[in-house]
PDB file of N, CA, C and O in Angstrom:
ATOM      1  N   MET A   1      -6.471  12.073  -2.389  1.00  0.00           N
ATOM      2  CA  MET A   1      -5.750  11.517  -3.499  1.00  0.00           C
ATOM      3  C   MET A   1      -4.984  12.665  -4.159  1.00  0.00           C
ATOM      4  O   MET A   1      -5.536  13.738  -4.405  1.00  0.00           O
ATOM      5  N   THR A   2      -3.708  12.419  -4.439  1.00  0.00           N
ATOM      6  CA  THR A   2      -2.900  13.408  -5.153  1.00  0.00           C
ATOM      7  C   THR A   2      -2.102  12.711  -6.246  1.00  0.00           C
ATOM      8  O   THR A   2      -1.708  11.552  -6.112  1.00  0.00           O
ATOM      9  N   LEU A   3      -1.877  13.441  -7.322  1.00  0.00           N
ATOM     10  CA  LEU A   3      -1.060  12.963  -8.426  1.00  0.00           C
ATOM     11  C   LEU A   3      -0.138  14.104  -8.803  1.00  0.00           C
ATOM     12  O   LEU A   3      -0.600  15.203  -9.109  1.00  0.00           O
ATOM     13  N   LYS A   4       1.170  13.852  -8.783  1.00  0.00           N
ATOM     14  CA  LYS A   4       2.105  14.919  -9.121  1.00  0.00           C
ATOM     15  C   LYS A   4       3.404  14.356  -9.664  1.00  0.00           C
ATOM     16  O   LYS A   4       3.738  13.191  -9.447  1.00  0.00           O
ATOM     17  N   ARG A   5       4.125  15.202 -10.370  1.00  0.00           N
ATOM     18  CA  ARG A   5       5.459  14.863 -10.850  1.00  0.00           C
ATOM     19  C   ARG A   5       6.424  15.257  -9.744  1.00  0.00           C
ATOM     20  O   ARG A   5       6.373  16.371  -9.222  1.00  0.00           O
ATOM     21  N   GLN A   6       7.308  14.324  -9.393  1.00  0.00           N
ATOM     22  CA  GLN A   6       8.204  14.547  -8.273  1.00  0.00           C
ATOM     23  C   GLN A   6       9.561  13.934  -8.593  1.00  0.00           C
ATOM     24  O   GLN A   6       9.675  12.714  -8.709  1.00  0.00           O
ATOM     25  N   HIS A   7      10.599  14.769  -8.739  1.00  0.00           N
ATOM     26  CA  HIS A   7      11.960  14.285  -9.000  1.00  0.00           C
ATOM     27  C   HIS A   7      12.007  13.305 -10.173  1.00  0.00           C
ATOM     28  O   HIS A   7      12.516  12.193 -10.027  1.00  0.00           O
ATOM     29  N   HIS A   8      11.496  13.694 -11.303  1.00  0.00           N
ATOM     30  CA  HIS A   8      11.497  12.890 -12.526  1.00  0.00           C
ATOM     31  C   HIS A   8      10.689  11.609 -12.382  1.00  0.00           C
ATOM     32  O   HIS A   8      10.929  10.645 -13.110  1.00  0.00           O
ATOM     33  N   GLU A   9       9.743  11.581 -11.463  1.00  0.00           N
ATOM     34  CA  GLU A   9       8.835  10.450 -11.299  1.00  0.00           C
ATOM     35  C   GLU A   9       7.415  10.988 -11.192  1.00  0.00           C
ATOM     36  O   GLU A   9       7.190  12.170 -10.933  1.00  0.00           O
ATOM     37  N   ILE A  10       6.478  10.093 -11.397  1.00  0.00           N
ATOM     38  CA  ILE A  10       5.077  10.420 -11.178  1.00  0.00           C
ATOM     39  C   ILE A  10       4.683   9.752  -9.865  1.00  0.00           C
ATOM     40  O   ILE A  10       4.911   8.557  -9.680  1.00  0.00           O
ATOM     41  N   ALA A  11       4.091  10.523  -8.955  1.00  0.00           N
ATOM     42  CA  ALA A  11       3.718   9.996  -7.643  1.00  0.00           C
ATOM     43  C   ALA A  11       2.200  10.112  -7.454  1.00  0.00           C
ATOM     44  O   ALA A  11       1.624  11.193  -7.578  1.00  0.00           O
ATOM     45  N   LEU A  12       1.580   8.986  -7.153  1.00  0.00           N
ATOM     46  CA  LEU A  12       0.159   8.929  -6.835  1.00  0.00           C
ATOM     47  C   LEU A  12       0.046   8.533  -5.374  1.00  0.00           C
ATOM     48  O   LEU A  12       0.560   7.491  -4.967  1.00  0.00           O
ATOM     49  N   SER A  13      -0.625   9.362  -4.582  1.00  0.00           N
ATOM     50  CA  SER A  13      -0.819   9.059  -3.161  1.00  0.00           C
ATOM     51  C   SER A  13      -2.309   9.017  -2.849  1.00  0.00           C
ATOM     52  O   SER A  13      -3.091   9.840  -3.326  1.00  0.00           O
ATOM     53  N   VAL A  14      -2.672   8.044  -2.043  1.00  0.00           N
ATOM     54  CA  VAL A  14      -4.047   7.905  -1.583  1.00  0.00           C
ATOM     55  C   VAL A  14      -3.995   7.804  -0.057  1.00  0.00           C
ATOM     56  O   VAL A  14      -3.267   6.979   0.495  1.00  0.00           O
ATOM     57  N   ALA A  15      -4.769   8.645   0.610  1.00  0.00           N
ATOM     58  CA  ALA A  15      -4.754   8.672   2.078  1.00  0.00           C
ATOM     59  C   ALA A  15      -6.170   8.616   2.617  1.00  0.00           C
ATOM     60  O   ALA A  15      -7.113   9.105   1.995  1.00  0.00           O
ATOM     61  N   ASN A  16      -6.295   8.007   3.791  1.00  0.00           N
ATOM     62  CA  ASN A  16      -7.565   8.047   4.507  1.00  0.00           C
ATOM     63  C   ASN A  16      -7.310   7.925   6.000  1.00  0.00           C
ATOM     64  O   ASN A  16      -6.194   7.633   6.431  1.00  0.00           O
ATOM     65  N   THR A  17      -8.340   8.148   6.769  1.00  0.00           N
ATOM     66  CA  THR A  17      -8.223   8.039   8.216  1.00  0.00           C
ATOM     67  C   THR A  17      -8.932   6.773   8.681  1.00  0.00           C
ATOM     68  O   THR A  17      -9.827   6.259   8.009  1.00  0.00           O
ATOM     69  N   GLY A  18      -8.519   6.289   9.830  1.00  0.00           N
ATOM     70  CA  GLY A  18      -9.132   5.088  10.372  1.00  0.00           C
ATOM     71  C   GLY A  18      -8.261   4.516  11.465  1.00  0.00           C
ATOM     72  O   GLY A  18      -7.496   5.231  12.112  1.00  0.00           O
ATOM     73  N   GLU A  19      -8.386   3.215  11.661  1.00  0.00           N
ATOM     74  CA  GLU A  19      -7.620   2.580  12.734  1.00  0.00           C
ATOM     75  C   GLU A  19      -6.131   2.512  12.421  1.00  0.00           C
ATOM     76  O   GLU A  19      -5.313   2.378  13.331  1.00  0.00           O
ATOM     77  N   GLY A  20      -5.772   2.605  11.146  1.00  0.00           N
ATOM     78  CA  GLY A  20      -4.371   2.613  10.767  1.00  0.00           C
ATOM     79  C   GLY A  20      -3.745   1.232  10.757  1.00  0.00           C
ATOM     80  O   GLY A  20      -4.408   0.231  11.025  1.00  0.00           O
ATOM     81  N   ILE A  21      -2.468   1.193  10.446  1.00  0.00           N
ATOM     82  CA  ILE A  21      -1.698  -0.046  10.374  1.00  0.00           C
ATOM     83  C   ILE A  21      -0.527   0.098  11.328  1.00  0.00           C
ATOM     84  O   ILE A  21       0.233   1.062  11.239  1.00  0.00           O
ATOM     85  N   GLY A  22      -0.376  -0.842  12.229  1.00  0.00           N
ATOM     86  CA  GLY A  22       0.709  -0.794  13.198  1.00  0.00           C
ATOM     87  C   GLY A  22       2.077  -0.870  12.534  1.00  0.00           C
ATOM     88  O   GLY A  22       2.237  -1.518  11.500  1.00  0.00           O
ATOM     89  N   ALA A  23       3.057  -0.210  13.127  1.00  0.00           N
ATOM     90  CA  ALA A  23       4.416  -0.178  12.572  1.00  0.00           C
ATOM     91  C   ALA A  23       4.981  -1.581  12.375  1.00  0.00           C
ATOM     92  O   ALA A  23       5.748  -1.812  11.440  1.00  0.00           O
ATOM     93  N   GLU A  24       4.616  -2.508  13.234  1.00  0.00           N
ATOM     94  CA  GLU A  24       5.133  -3.875  13.127  1.00  0.00           C
ATOM     95  C   GLU A  24       4.594  -4.609  11.894  1.00  0.00           C
ATOM     96  O   GLU A  24       5.121  -5.659  11.527  1.00  0.00           O
ATOM     97  N   HIS A  25       3.559  -4.072  11.256  1.00  0.00           N
ATOM     98  CA  HIS A  25       2.967  -4.710  10.076  1.00  0.00           C
ATOM     99  C   HIS A  25       3.377  -4.062   8.761  1.00  0.00           C
ATOM    100  O   HIS A  25       3.266  -4.691   7.708  1.00  0.00           O
ATOM    101  N   LEU A  26       3.850  -2.818   8.796  1.00  0.00           N
ATOM    102  CA  LEU A  26       4.086  -2.078   7.559  1.00  0.00           C
ATOM    103  C   LEU A  26       5.062  -2.751   6.601  1.00  0.00           C
ATOM    104  O   LEU A  26       4.889  -2.648   5.386  1.00  0.00           O
ATOM    105  N   ASP A  27       6.077  -3.432   7.109  1.00  0.00           N
ATOM    106  CA  ASP A  27       7.035  -4.079   6.208  1.00  0.00           C
ATOM    107  C   ASP A  27       6.519  -5.399   5.644  1.00  0.00           C
ATOM    108  O   ASP A  27       7.190  -6.012   4.813  1.00  0.00           O
ATOM    109  N   LYS A  28       5.327  -5.855   6.082  1.00  0.00           N
ATOM    110  CA  LYS A  28       4.785  -7.145   5.646  1.00  0.00           C
ATOM    111  C   LYS A  28       3.494  -7.027   4.842  1.00  0.00           C
ATOM    112  O   LYS A  28       3.070  -8.007   4.229  1.00  0.00           O
ATOM    113  N   ILE A  29       2.859  -5.861   4.827  1.00  0.00           N
ATOM    114  CA  ILE A  29       1.513  -5.765   4.245  1.00  0.00           C
ATOM    115  C   ILE A  29       1.467  -6.023   2.743  1.00  0.00           C
ATOM    116  O   ILE A  29       0.392  -6.285   2.206  1.00  0.00           O
ATOM    117  N   PHE A  30       2.607  -5.956   2.048  1.00  0.00           N
ATOM    118  CA  PHE A  30       2.631  -6.238   0.623  1.00  0.00           C
ATOM    119  C   PHE A  30       2.951  -7.703   0.323  1.00  0.00           C
ATOM    120  O   PHE A  30       3.045  -8.090  -0.842  1.00  0.00           O
ATOM    121  N   ASP A  31       3.121  -8.523   1.373  1.00  0.00           N
ATOM    122  CA  ASP A  31       3.363  -9.960   1.207  1.00  0.00           C
ATOM    123  C   ASP A  31       2.045 -10.670   0.910  1.00  0.00           C
ATOM    124  O   ASP A  31       0.997 -10.319   1.453  1.00  0.00           O
ATOM    125  N   ARG A  32       2.118 -11.672   0.040  1.00  0.00           N
ATOM    126  CA  ARG A  32       0.917 -12.444  -0.277  1.00  0.00           C
ATOM    127  C   ARG A  32       0.366 -13.124   0.975  1.00  0.00           C
ATOM    128  O   ARG A  32       1.116 -13.669   1.786  1.00  0.00           O
ATOM    129  N   PHE A  33      -0.940 -13.081   1.111  1.00  0.00           N
ATOM    130  CA  PHE A  33      -1.708 -13.738   2.174  1.00  0.00           C
ATOM    131  C   PHE A  33      -1.505 -13.133   3.558  1.00  0.00           C
ATOM    132  O   PHE A  33      -1.999 -13.683   4.542  1.00  0.00           O
ATOM    133  N   TYR A  34      -0.791 -12.019   3.656  1.00  0.00           N
ATOM    134  CA  TYR A  34      -0.579 -11.408   4.965  1.00  0.00           C
ATOM    135  C   TYR A  34      -1.794 -10.583   5.361  1.00  0.00           C
ATOM    136  O   TYR A  34      -2.329  -9.809   4.567  1.00  0.00           O
ATOM    137  N   ARG A  35      -2.217 -10.765   6.602  1.00  0.00           N
ATOM    138  CA  ARG A  35      -3.305  -9.963   7.170  1.00  0.00           C
ATOM    139  C   ARG A  35      -2.848  -9.459   8.523  1.00  0.00           C
ATOM    140  O   ARG A  35      -2.253 -10.208   9.297  1.00  0.00           O
ATOM    141  N   THR A  36      -3.120  -8.202   8.815  1.00  0.00           N
ATOM    142  CA  THR A  36      -2.672  -7.631  10.081  1.00  0.00           C
ATOM    143  C   THR A  36      -3.388  -8.235  11.272  1.00  0.00           C
ATOM    144  O   THR A  36      -2.838  -8.268  12.373  1.00  0.00           O
ATOM    145  N   ASP A  37      -4.601  -8.712  11.071  1.00  0.00           N
ATOM    146  CA  ASP A  37      -5.365  -9.314  12.162  1.00  0.00           C
ATOM    147  C   ASP A  37      -5.516 -10.802  11.882  1.00  0.00           C
ATOM    148  O   ASP A  37      -6.365 -11.181  11.075  1.00  0.00           O
ATOM    149  N   PRO A  38      -4.715 -11.665  12.527  1.00  0.00           N
ATOM    150  CA  PRO A  38      -4.756 -13.099  12.231  1.00  0.00           C
ATOM    151  C   PRO A  38      -6.083 -13.766  12.594  1.00  0.00           C
ATOM    152  O   PRO A  38      -6.356 -14.879  12.145  1.00  0.00           O
ATOM    153  N   SER A  39      -6.902 -13.105  13.394  1.00  0.00           N
ATOM    154  CA  SER A  39      -8.177 -13.707  13.775  1.00  0.00           C
ATOM    155  C   SER A  39      -9.236 -13.541  12.693  1.00  0.00           C
ATOM    156  O   SER A  39     -10.293 -14.168  12.762  1.00  0.00           O
ATOM    157  N   ARG A  40      -8.965 -12.700  11.690  1.00  0.00           N
ATOM    158  CA  ARG A  40      -9.940 -12.490  10.628  1.00  0.00           C
ATOM    159  C   ARG A  40      -9.880 -13.652   9.648  1.00  0.00           C
ATOM    160  O   ARG A  40      -8.807 -14.013   9.166  1.00  0.00           O
ATOM    161  N   SER A  41     -11.008 -14.221   9.364  1.00  0.00           N
ATOM    162  CA  SER A  41     -11.072 -15.315   8.400  1.00  0.00           C
ATOM    163  C   SER A  41     -11.276 -14.739   7.004  1.00  0.00           C
ATOM    164  O   SER A  41     -11.545 -13.548   6.849  1.00  0.00           O
ATOM    165  N   ARG A  42     -11.147 -15.585   5.999  1.00  0.00           N
ATOM    166  CA  ARG A  42     -11.406 -15.139   4.631  1.00  0.00           C
ATOM    167  C   ARG A  42     -12.838 -14.654   4.488  1.00  0.00           C
ATOM    168  O   ARG A  42     -13.134 -13.759   3.696  1.00  0.00           O
ATOM    169  N   LYS A  43     -13.717 -15.262   5.268  1.00  0.00           N
ATOM    170  CA  LYS A  43     -15.135 -14.887   5.197  1.00  0.00           C
ATOM    171  C   LYS A  43     -15.339 -13.423   5.575  1.00  0.00           C
ATOM    172  O   LYS A  43     -16.225 -12.766   5.030  1.00  0.00           O
ATOM    173  N   HIS A  44     -14.535 -12.905   6.496  1.00  0.00           N
ATOM    174  CA  HIS A  44     -14.724 -11.542   6.979  1.00  0.00           C
ATOM    175  C   HIS A  44     -13.584 -10.591   6.636  1.00  0.00           C
ATOM    176  O   HIS A  44     -13.730  -9.382   6.812  1.00  0.00           O
ATOM    177  N   GLY A  45     -12.453 -11.100   6.153  1.00  0.00           N
ATOM    178  CA  GLY A  45     -11.307 -10.214   6.001  1.00  0.00           C
ATOM    179  C   GLY A  45     -10.577 -10.279   4.691  1.00  0.00           C
ATOM    180  O   GLY A  45      -9.498  -9.695   4.584  1.00  0.00           O
ATOM    181  N   GLY A  46     -11.089 -10.945   3.692  1.00  0.00           N
ATOM    182  CA  GLY A  46     -10.398 -11.030   2.415  1.00  0.00           C
ATOM    183  C   GLY A  46      -9.327 -12.103   2.415  1.00  0.00           C
ATOM    184  O   GLY A  46      -9.196 -12.869   3.370  1.00  0.00           O
ATOM    185  N   TYR A  47      -8.569 -12.148   1.342  1.00  0.00           N
ATOM    186  CA  TYR A  47      -7.579 -13.195   1.152  1.00  0.00           C
ATOM    187  C   TYR A  47      -6.146 -12.741   1.407  1.00  0.00           C
ATOM    188  O   TYR A  47      -5.233 -13.568   1.413  1.00  0.00           O
ATOM    189  N   GLY A  48      -5.935 -11.472   1.613  1.00  0.00           N
ATOM    190  CA  GLY A  48      -4.588 -10.973   1.826  1.00  0.00           C
ATOM    191  C   GLY A  48      -3.793 -10.896   0.535  1.00  0.00           C
ATOM    192  O   GLY A  48      -2.570 -11.031   0.550  1.00  0.00           O
ATOM    193  N   LEU A  49      -4.480 -10.680  -0.585  1.00  0.00           N
ATOM    194  CA  LEU A  49      -3.804 -10.645  -1.877  1.00  0.00           C
ATOM    195  C   LEU A  49      -3.790  -9.264  -2.527  1.00  0.00           C
ATOM    196  O   LEU A  49      -2.950  -9.010  -3.390  1.00  0.00           O
ATOM    197  N   GLY A  50      -4.673  -8.388  -2.146  1.00  0.00           N
ATOM    198  CA  GLY A  50      -4.838  -7.110  -2.831  1.00  0.00           C
ATOM    199  C   GLY A  50      -3.579  -6.278  -2.918  1.00  0.00           C
ATOM    200  O   GLY A  50      -3.220  -5.822  -4.004  1.00  0.00           O
ATOM    201  N   LEU A  51      -2.900  -6.068  -1.805  1.00  0.00           N
ATOM    202  CA  LEU A  51      -1.694  -5.247  -1.819  1.00  0.00           C
ATOM    203  C   LEU A  51      -0.530  -5.958  -2.507  1.00  0.00           C
ATOM    204  O   LEU A  51       0.326  -5.307  -3.105  1.00  0.00           O
ATOM    205  N   ALA A  52      -0.492  -7.287  -2.426  1.00  0.00           N
ATOM    206  CA  ALA A  52       0.548  -8.042  -3.133  1.00  0.00           C
ATOM    207  C   ALA A  52       0.357  -7.913  -4.644  1.00  0.00           C
ATOM    208  O   ALA A  52       1.334  -7.799  -5.384  1.00  0.00           O
ATOM    209  N   ILE A  53      -0.876  -7.930  -5.100  1.00  0.00           N
ATOM    210  CA  ILE A  53      -1.170  -7.760  -6.520  1.00  0.00           C
ATOM    211  C   ILE A  53      -0.815  -6.342  -6.955  1.00  0.00           C
ATOM    212  O   ILE A  53      -0.215  -6.148  -8.012  1.00  0.00           O
ATOM    213  N   ALA A  54      -1.181  -5.356  -6.146  1.00  0.00           N
ATOM    214  CA  ALA A  54      -0.837  -3.967  -6.457  1.00  0.00           C
ATOM    215  C   ALA A  54       0.679  -3.803  -6.577  1.00  0.00           C
ATOM    216  O   ALA A  54       1.163  -3.141  -7.495  1.00  0.00           O
ATOM    217  N   LYS A  55       1.419  -4.401  -5.656  1.00  0.00           N
ATOM    218  CA  LYS A  55       2.886  -4.317  -5.694  1.00  0.00           C
ATOM    219  C   LYS A  55       3.435  -4.950  -6.965  1.00  0.00           C
ATOM    220  O   LYS A  55       4.334  -4.392  -7.593  1.00  0.00           O
ATOM    221  N   ALA A  56       2.908  -6.104  -7.350  1.00  0.00           N
ATOM    222  CA  ALA A  56       3.383  -6.780  -8.559  1.00  0.00           C
ATOM    223  C   ALA A  56       3.130  -5.926  -9.801  1.00  0.00           C
ATOM    224  O   ALA A  56       3.986  -5.855 -10.683  1.00  0.00           O
ATOM    225  N   ILE A  57       1.982  -5.286  -9.879  1.00  0.00           N
ATOM    226  CA  ILE A  57       1.658  -4.429 -11.029  1.00  0.00           C
ATOM    227  C   ILE A  57       2.596  -3.230 -11.070  1.00  0.00           C
ATOM    228  O   ILE A  57       3.146  -2.900 -12.120  1.00  0.00           O
ATOM    229  N   VAL A  58       2.775  -2.581  -9.928  1.00  0.00           N
ATOM    230  CA  VAL A  58       3.639  -1.400  -9.861  1.00  0.00           C
ATOM    231  C   VAL A  58       5.075  -1.772 -10.233  1.00  0.00           C
ATOM    232  O   VAL A  58       5.708  -1.062 -11.013  1.00  0.00           O
ATOM    233  N   GLU A  59       5.590  -2.858  -9.695  1.00  0.00           N
ATOM    234  CA  GLU A  59       6.959  -3.270  -9.991  1.00  0.00           C
ATOM    235  C   GLU A  59       7.121  -3.675 -11.456  1.00  0.00           C
ATOM    236  O   GLU A  59       8.193  -3.488 -12.031  1.00  0.00           O
ATOM    237  N   ARG A  60       6.091  -4.217 -12.051  1.00  0.00           N
ATOM    238  CA  ARG A  60       6.126  -4.579 -13.476  1.00  0.00           C
ATOM    239  C   ARG A  60       6.338  -3.335 -14.341  1.00  0.00           C
ATOM    240  O   ARG A  60       6.873  -3.421 -15.446  1.00  0.00           O
ATOM    241  N   HIS A  61       5.916  -2.189 -13.828  1.00  0.00           N
ATOM    242  CA  HIS A  61       6.083  -0.915 -14.527  1.00  0.00           C
ATOM    243  C   HIS A  61       7.294  -0.138 -13.998  1.00  0.00           C
ATOM    244  O   HIS A  61       7.369   1.082 -14.150  1.00  0.00           O
ATOM    245  N   GLN A  62       8.239  -0.848 -13.378  1.00  0.00           N
ATOM    246  CA  GLN A  62       9.471  -0.280 -12.822  1.00  0.00           C
ATOM    247  C   GLN A  62       9.193   0.790 -11.764  1.00  0.00           C
ATOM    248  O   GLN A  62       9.923   1.775 -11.657  1.00  0.00           O
ATOM    249  N   GLY A  63       8.138   0.587 -10.994  1.00  0.00           N
ATOM    250  CA  GLY A  63       7.779   1.543  -9.956  1.00  0.00           C
ATOM    251  C   GLY A  63       7.967   0.990  -8.562  1.00  0.00           C
ATOM    252  O   GLY A  63       8.454  -0.123  -8.364  1.00  0.00           O
ATOM    253  N   LYS A  64       7.563   1.805  -7.601  1.00  0.00           N
ATOM    254  CA  LYS A  64       7.652   1.439  -6.183  1.00  0.00           C
ATOM    255  C   LYS A  64       6.316   1.779  -5.533  1.00  0.00           C
ATOM    256  O   LYS A  64       5.645   2.735  -5.921  1.00  0.00           O
ATOM    257  N   ILE A  65       5.947   0.984  -4.546  1.00  0.00           N
ATOM    258  CA  ILE A  65       4.753   1.254  -3.752  1.00  0.00           C
ATOM    259  C   ILE A  65       5.164   1.224  -2.286  1.00  0.00           C
ATOM    260  O   ILE A  65       5.971   0.391  -1.872  1.00  0.00           O
ATOM    261  N   SER A  66       4.606   2.129  -1.517  1.00  0.00           N
ATOM    262  CA  SER A  66       4.944   2.181  -0.086  1.00  0.00           C
ATOM    263  C   SER A  66       3.723   2.621   0.704  1.00  0.00           C
ATOM    264  O   SER A  66       2.732   3.103   0.155  1.00  0.00           O
ATOM    265  N   ALA A  67       3.834   2.438   2.008  1.00  0.00           N
ATOM    266  CA  ALA A  67       2.742   2.839   2.907  1.00  0.00           C
ATOM    267  C   ALA A  67       3.330   3.479   4.155  1.00  0.00           C
ATOM    268  O   ALA A  67       4.382   3.077   4.651  1.00  0.00           O
ATOM    269  N   LYS A  68       2.626   4.475   4.639  1.00  0.00           N
ATOM    270  CA  LYS A  68       2.927   5.113   5.926  1.00  0.00           C
ATOM    271  C   LYS A  68       1.620   5.152   6.692  1.00  0.00           C
ATOM    272  O   LYS A  68       0.557   5.373   6.112  1.00  0.00           O
ATOM    273  N   SER A  69       1.701   4.938   7.997  1.00  0.00           N
ATOM    274  CA  SER A  69       0.468   4.921   8.770  1.00  0.00           C
ATOM    275  C   SER A  69       0.705   5.373  10.198  1.00  0.00           C
ATOM    276  O   SER A  69       1.734   5.081  10.807  1.00  0.00           O
ATOM    277  N   VAL A  70      -0.260   6.082  10.704  1.00  0.00           N
ATOM    278  CA  VAL A  70      -0.287   6.482  12.108  1.00  0.00           C
ATOM    279  C   VAL A  70      -1.504   5.792  12.715  1.00  0.00           C
ATOM    280  O   VAL A  70      -2.628   6.059  12.288  1.00  0.00           O
ATOM    281  N   PRO A  71      -1.311   4.907  13.707  1.00  0.00           N
ATOM    282  CA  PRO A  71      -2.463   4.257  14.319  1.00  0.00           C
ATOM    283  C   PRO A  71      -3.504   5.279  14.772  1.00  0.00           C
ATOM    284  O   PRO A  71      -3.184   6.289  15.399  1.00  0.00           O
ATOM    285  N   ASN A  72      -4.748   4.986  14.439  1.00  0.00           N
ATOM    286  CA  ASN A  72      -5.885   5.873  14.714  1.00  0.00           C
ATOM    287  C   ASN A  72      -5.682   7.253  14.087  1.00  0.00           C
ATOM    288  O   ASN A  72      -6.096   8.271  14.641  1.00  0.00           O
ATOM    289  N   GLY A  73      -5.042   7.261  12.929  1.00  0.00           N
ATOM    290  CA  GLY A  73      -4.779   8.511  12.225  1.00  0.00           C
ATOM    291  C   GLY A  73      -4.865   8.308  10.731  1.00  0.00           C
ATOM    292  O   GLY A  73      -5.803   7.687  10.232  1.00  0.00           O
ATOM    293  N   VAL A  74      -3.885   8.831  10.017  1.00  0.00           N
ATOM    294  CA  VAL A  74      -3.877   8.802   8.551  1.00  0.00           C
ATOM    295  C   VAL A  74      -2.983   7.674   8.044  1.00  0.00           C
ATOM    296  O   VAL A  74      -1.870   7.478   8.533  1.00  0.00           O
ATOM    297  N   THR A  75      -3.485   6.939   7.061  1.00  0.00           N
ATOM    298  CA  THR A  75      -2.699   5.944   6.340  1.00  0.00           C
ATOM    299  C   THR A  75      -2.575   6.434   4.903  1.00  0.00           C
ATOM    300  O   THR A  75      -3.566   6.818   4.281  1.00  0.00           O
ATOM    301  N   THR A  76      -1.342   6.417   4.376  1.00  0.00           N
ATOM    302  CA  THR A  76      -1.095   6.893   3.021  1.00  0.00           C
ATOM    303  C   THR A  76      -0.341   5.837   2.240  1.00  0.00           C
ATOM    304  O   THR A  76       0.705   5.352   2.671  1.00  0.00           O
ATOM    305  N   PHE A  77      -0.887   5.486   1.082  1.00  0.00           N
ATOM    306  CA  PHE A  77      -0.213   4.598   0.135  1.00  0.00           C
ATOM    307  C   PHE A  77       0.285   5.471  -1.003  1.00  0.00           C
ATOM    308  O   PHE A  77      -0.451   6.315  -1.514  1.00  0.00           O
ATOM    309  N   THR A  78       1.536   5.267  -1.399  1.00  0.00           N
ATOM    310  CA  THR A  78       2.133   6.043  -2.477  1.00  0.00           C
ATOM    311  C   THR A  78       2.709   5.113  -3.540  1.00  0.00           C
ATOM    312  O   THR A  78       3.427   4.161  -3.233  1.00  0.00           O
ATOM    313  N   VAL A  79       2.383   5.407  -4.780  1.00  0.00           N
ATOM    314  CA  VAL A  79       2.940   4.690  -5.934  1.00  0.00           C
ATOM    315  C   VAL A  79       3.805   5.681  -6.683  1.00  0.00           C
ATOM    316  O   VAL A  79       3.358   6.778  -7.016  1.00  0.00           O
ATOM    317  N   GLN A  80       5.060   5.292  -6.952  1.00  0.00           N
ATOM    318  CA  GLN A  80       5.986   6.127  -7.712  1.00  0.00           C
ATOM    319  C   GLN A  80       6.331   5.382  -8.996  1.00  0.00           C
ATOM    320  O   GLN A  80       6.759   4.228  -8.965  1.00  0.00           O
ATOM    321  N   LEU A  81       6.139   6.052 -10.112  1.00  0.00           N
ATOM    322  CA  LEU A  81       6.401   5.449 -11.429  1.00  0.00           C
ATOM    323  C   LEU A  81       7.311   6.350 -12.238  1.00  0.00           C
ATOM    324  O   LEU A  81       7.222   7.575 -12.154  1.00  0.00           O
ATOM    325  N   PRO A  82       8.199   5.733 -13.033  1.00  0.00           N
ATOM    326  CA  PRO A  82       8.989   6.560 -13.940  1.00  0.00           C
ATOM    327  C   PRO A  82       8.051   7.123 -15.011  1.00  0.00           C
ATOM    328  O   PRO A  82       7.050   6.486 -15.339  1.00  0.00           O
ATOM    329  N   PRO A  83       8.351   8.292 -15.557  1.00  0.00           N
ATOM    330  CA  PRO A  83       7.437   8.923 -16.504  1.00  0.00           C
ATOM    331  C   PRO A  83       7.172   8.110 -17.765  1.00  0.00           C
ATOM    332  O   PRO A  83       6.132   8.297 -18.397  1.00  0.00           O
ATOM    333  N   GLU A  84       8.068   7.221 -18.149  1.00  0.00           N
ATOM    334  CA  GLU A  84       7.859   6.434 -19.355  1.00  0.00           C
ATOM    335  C   GLU A  84       7.107   5.137 -19.113  1.00  0.00           C
ATOM    336  O   GLU A  84       6.937   4.348 -20.042  1.00  0.00           O
ATOM    337  N   ALA A  85       6.650   4.893 -17.885  1.00  0.00           N
ATOM    338  CA  ALA A  85       5.958   3.635 -17.563  1.00  0.00           C
ATOM    339  C   ALA A  85       4.618   3.542 -18.247  1.00  0.00           C
ATOM    340  O   ALA A  85       3.908   2.550 -18.082  1.00  0.00           O
TER     341      ALA A  85
END
């Protein structure tokens, strides 16, 4: 986890290792109800709302949220907020 001021913005990044997120999913993971593995049921995989809620909160504060991922490597989520948010 890192927090820093970057180009007149505040940037919070959170990274971890694991199976990662495939490139074909990265542009959809912030959509409501989207799950990268369609075989996962709500019982085992959640509702697909967490990242959509995070995006709505960040955008409400005039910010941006993004993700980068390397399959079987590092996945990093970054939130960028204006300093007055």
